[in-house]
N, C-alpha and C positions, 0 to 999 in steps of 0.2 A: 504493499499500499505507500501512494506517495504522500508525503506528508503536506497536509494543506489545513485551513482553517478548522476541518472537523476534527483535527486532532486536539483541539483544545476544548471540545465537548464534553468529554468522560469527566476531567476533573473539574470543570467549571459547573457542571450538572450537581456533582458530589460537594462541592462547596455551597452553591445555592441552596441544595435541598437542606444541607446542614444548619444553615443561619436560617431556612424560613421554617422547617418543621421540627427542628432541634433532635430529629431520629437520625443520630450519625451513624448508626448499622446500616440502616436502610439505604441512607445516604450513599454511602460509600459503595454498598452493594450495586445500588442502581448506576453510579459511575462505572463500575467495573463491567457491568453487564451490557449497557451501551457501548462501550469501548470494544468489547469482543463482540457485539454484533456487527458494528462497522468492519472489525477485520475479517468476519465472516460473511460479508458482502451484503450485510442488512437483514441477514437471517436472525432473528431473536431467539430462536430455538438452539441453532449451533452455537450463538453468543451465550445463551444461558450453559450449555453444556462446557465451553470453553473458560468461562468463567469459574465454575466448579473446579476444573483441572488446574486452574491459575492458583486458585487458594490452596490446593494440595501441594501445588509445585514449591510454594512459598516455604512449605515445612520441609521440602527436601533440600533446600539450601541452607547449609550450615550455618550460615551467619544468622540468616532469619529465624531458623530453628532455635538457635540460641539466645535470640531476642525474646522469643516466646518463652522460651524458659527460665529466662530471667525475670521475666515478669510474675510467672507464678512462683518463683522463690523468693521475690522481695515480697510478695504477698505474705508467704509463710514468715518471712523475717519479721515485716511489720507487726503482725499479728503476736508472734513470741515476744517481741520487745514490748508491746502494749500490755500483754496479759501477765509480764513478770514486774510489770509497775516500772519499770526501768526508765521510761521517757517520763512519767511523772516524777521519778527521783531526781531526775537532773532538772527539771524545769523548779522542783521546790529547792534544789541547790543552787541555782541561778536566782531565784528571788530570796532566798536567805541571806546571799552574799551582797544582795541587792545589786547584782549585775544587770537585772532586767527588772525594773520597777515602774515602767510605764509603757505607753502603747508605743511611744516612738523608739525607744530602747529596744523592744521586741523587735520593730522592723529593721533597726540597724543590725540586730544578731543575725536576722536572714539574710540581708544583703552581705553582711561579713563572712558568713560561712559558704557563700555564694561565691565569693571572690577567693577564699583560701582554697577551697575545696576544686580543685581544677584537672583533675586525671581523667574525670570522664562526665559528661553533662547530666545523664541519667542518675548518677551517685550524687553528683550536686544537688539536684532537684529532690532525691530522697532523703539525703540527710539534713538539707535545709528544712525541708516539709515535716520530718518527724520531729525535728528539735522545736520548729517554731509555731507550729500549728496549735498546740496547747496552749502556748502563751497567747496567741492570737486571739484564741478563743474566750481566755480567761480576761483579758485585758479589753475586749470588745472591738478589735480591729478584724476587718472582712476579710474572708477568706480568700475572695478574689484578690485582695490587696496582696497576700502572701503568695498567691501564683503569680501575679506580676512581677513580684521583687524576686522569686527564685527564678522565674523564668528569663527575667534581665539579667542575671548573673550566672548562668551555666552556660550555653552555647555561647554568648558573647564573650566571655572570661577564656571557655575552652580554645576559642579559634585564634586567641591571641597568644596562646601558648603551643610551641612547637612539640614539645616534648610528652604528648598523650595520645589518645586515638585519633582525634581531630586532625592534630599534626601530621602524625604517621599517615594517614590517608591522602592528604594533599600532597605530602611529600612523595610519595609515590605516586600521584597523578603526574607531578613536574617531572619526575625522573621517567616515566612512561613516554613523556613527548620528546623526550632527549634533552632536556634542560641540565646545563651543568650548574654546580652550585645550588642545589635544589633549596638546601637549608638557607645558604645566605640569602637567596632571593625571597625566601618566606620570612625571613627575619627583617629583609628591606621594606617588606609589604606592610607590617605592624602599625608604624605611625600613620599609613593611609587608610587604615582599616577604620573608616569614621563612622560606620553605623554600629559595630560592636563597641567601639569607645564613647559613643554617645548613647547607647542604651544602659551601659553601666552607670555612668556618670547622670543621666536623666533619673535614673531609679534612685540613686544618692539624693539629688535635689529634691524628689518627691517626697523622702523621708524628712529632710532637712526642712522643707518649706511647707510642708503638708499638702503637697499639690493633688487634689482629687478632682478628676475632669470627669462631667459627663455621668457615664452609668457606675463609674466607680465612686462618685460623690454619693449617689444614690445607694450603693451598697454599703459605704461606709456608716450613712445615716441609719438604714437597716440594721446595722451590726452593733450601733450603740445602743439601740433598742433591745438588744440581747437576743438577736435573730441572727445566728451565723450564717444561715442560707437563706434564699428566696421561698416561699411556700410551694412553687412548681420546681424546685431544684432538684436534680438528680446527680447526686456526686457520685463520682466513678469509683469511690471506695465504698465498700459495704459498711454503714453506718455501725454494725455491731462489732466491728473489727477497733472502733475508736470509741466505744464504750468504756466508761470507768469500772473498774472491778472492787467494790466497795470491800468485799472479804477475801482480796486478792493478796498475794504477798507482800512483805513490805517493799516501800518504796526505795529503790537503791539506785543511783546514778550509775553504779558501774556495769549495771545490767543492760543500759544502754550503751554506754562509752565505749566498752571492751568489743562488742561486736561491730561497732561501727569504725572503731580503730584498725581492727582487724582487718575489715572489709576494705579499707582504704591502702593498708600495707599490702593485702594480697593482690588488688589492683596494680600496684607498683610492680611489684613480684609478677605477675602474670603478663604484664607486658615486655617485662625484662627476660622473661623464659620463652615466651612465644616469638620475641623478636631475636633469639639467639644472643643476646646479651645486648643488645641494641633496644632500648626501650621505644624509641622512636619507629621501629619497624615491627613492633609489636601489635597482636591482634586485639584490637579493642573490645569485640563482642566475646571472645574466648576469655579475657582476662576479667571482664565485669561479671560473667556468669561464675567463674571462679571465685571471684571475691565474695558475691553474694552466698553462695553455698558454705563457703568457708565461715563467713560471718555468723550463718543459721548454726553451723557446727559447733562455733564457740558458744553462741548463745545457749545452745541446749547443754553443753558442757557445764557452763556456769551453773546453771538452773539445776542441774541433776547434782553437781557438788555441792551448793547450798540445799539441796532436799525441799526445793521449794516445788517442784513438779516432778512428776514419773514420766517415764517414757510413752506410756498410753497417752497420757495428758497431752505432752509435747506433740505427738504426733496427730491427735484431733486437732489441736491449734493448728498446726502447720498447714494440715489439709483444708481447714475451715479459711487461713488466711489466703492459701493459693485460689482457692474458690471465689473469695471475695474480689479477687484481681482478675479472674476470667475475663470479666467485660472488657478492660484495658486490652488483655491478650487479643482477644476477638479484633478489636477496633486496629491494633498495630497488625495483624495479619491482613486484614482488609485494606490497610493503607498501603502496606509494603506490595501486595497485589496488585494495585492500582498503580504505585510507583512504578513497577515492572511493565505494567499495560502502557504506560506512557511512554516508556522506552522503545516498545515496539511499533507505537504510533508515529515516533518521530517528534513530538511534541515540543521538546527542547531545542532540537535543532531547527525546526519551523520558526518558534517564538525568535532564536536568537538571528536568523538569516532574514527575517521579514523585518525586524525593529532596529538591527543594529548594523544595516548597511547602508551605505552612501551619505555617511554623516561627516561634518566636518571635524577635525581632530579635536578641537575644544569641547566638543559634545560627546567624543567617543566615550570617554570614562561616565559622565551621568548616563549615557545609553548602556554601558556594559550593566550598571548598577541596576538600573530600572528592568533590563532584560532579566537578570539573574534574580532579581525580587520577584518578578512577575511569574518566573518558571518555578521559582521554590514555593511560591504560594499556591500556584495551580498544581502541583505535583505534590507539595507537602513534604519534601525532602530537600535539605539543605545538601546532604552529601551526594544526591543525584545531581543537583544542580551544577555541584562543583565538578562532577565527572564529565558533564557536557560542556560548560562554559569555560573551564581552565584551559582544555586543548584548542578551544576558539580564540579566547582572548590575549594570552601569551603570545602566542606565534603571532597574531595580528600586530601586535605592539611591536614585536622584533622586526617584522616585514616593514613597518612603517618608520624605522629607525628610533621608536621611543622606549624610554624605559619601561621595563616589564612588570615592576614592583606597583604601581598604582594600578595597573590593569589586574594583577592578581587580587590586590587589596578590593576593587570595585567587585569582583567576582564573590570573593568571600563575604564583602558586607551584604551585597544583595542577596546572597544564600541564606545568611542568618536573619536578614530582615523578611523575607519571604516566608521562612521557618518560623518567625517569630509570630508572624501574622495569621499565617493559616491555620484553620480550625482541623485539618487532615495532617497536619505534622506531628510525627511521635513525641517530638520533646515539649511541643504544646499539651499534647495528650497526658504525657508521664507529670507535666507541671500540675494539671488539674487533679490526677490522683495523688501527688505529693500533698497537695493543699486540701484534699477532700472536699472540692468544690464541683459545681457543675461546670461541664466542659465547655459548653456555649456562653454561659454567663463569664468565664474565664477569657475567652477569645473576645467578646463584645467590651468588656472592661479595660482589657488590655490595648486594644486596636489603636484608640486615641494616643497612647504613649509611643506606640511603635511608629506610629505615622511622625512625630513630631520628631523623633528620633532620625526617621528615613528622610524627612525634608533637611534637617542638618548635615546628614551624610551627603545627600544630593548637592547642597551648596559647597560642601568640602571638595567634593569631586570636580563640580564645575570649576572652581577656583584654582585646583589642580591643573586640570586641563587647560585653562589660559596660559599658565607658566610652560605647559608642554608644548603649547602652540606655537 
């Protein structure tokens, strides 16, 4: 099939239906069905069959299967830490030491964790959410605010650091196109990564100055009335997993901290091992799965050693936790299948060739940023965007005699922006999950801030383009 405007229809249908109907599962499935019907020459029955096969194919891909397993394993870990009262113990310790005594300090804690834990974006989201969510609820700060803050300090921070899974992926893309000195080029692009920098700094400004815009202001007013969610909201996490356990074990902070530290340490070790001694070459999906399973094992050992819970109870809690995150796993599988579909339709290449052609040099950087942003928004994958756009943008810059670092940064910034704003992005889904908020509410409250950071980034690329011209 030759790529044309019809290649945009499946992702656009999924996004429109998700925003209008709030039925994320059916929206993704509809986009998938439409896309494969197009590939089947307009035959909806063949399209349905191919859609089912595409979902099966996701689980035959080792990386995608690891992501699905990671989702279930993190559900078991969250449930175990909650049942052990480890999260409550850590929150009590923070409040006892008066480290977090106000709504603003709770927001700073979420932002700081997002900045410090930069090894992997999903880990950043989950650690920040697990620690800050009880504080936000207690201090009556909207869960949508938490989702925004952790979403703005996960991928945007990870993309600025080369020695993690994100850096490893992009360094491999640069090496694949024959770019010498890939690490040096990546480092040179960091100061030009305007969206990632703007997103992190804007989140800090939102905390410092209490900037609540539109839907976020309404969510904040609701939370101050003691309502953590809207009446219609459907949080991605089973509420039973977050319920307090009045007759549970003693609240001890170490029952949360030790497993989380073990997870961070194993993530680094996993990248080192899978990379053959080079963390930058490690497998992010393998390492994060190892890390979560290791943290779960450590949590079990701690609770068994303290005789808080027995093996039967731990097994029941783990299975219930995994089941509580089954909806997230389904969303991720559907989103991954849709991402594979857009590759077959040639969506990325069509957008790039249509919008990025025949522009003067001063507009090339803004165009690359916008094209990458549109692609990531439609596809729901920043990594998929990087895979399509980096082999286009970097050679284009070199052929025009322009420095490649700003063009690489424009792709990375656009990918993060589109991923940040898209309702079908896996990181957006995980942010909603970590904050235990309604996914569409998170998208709607975050979008105004994402647009502000995008305008700042666009201005930055335009000014940089003037100097290049």
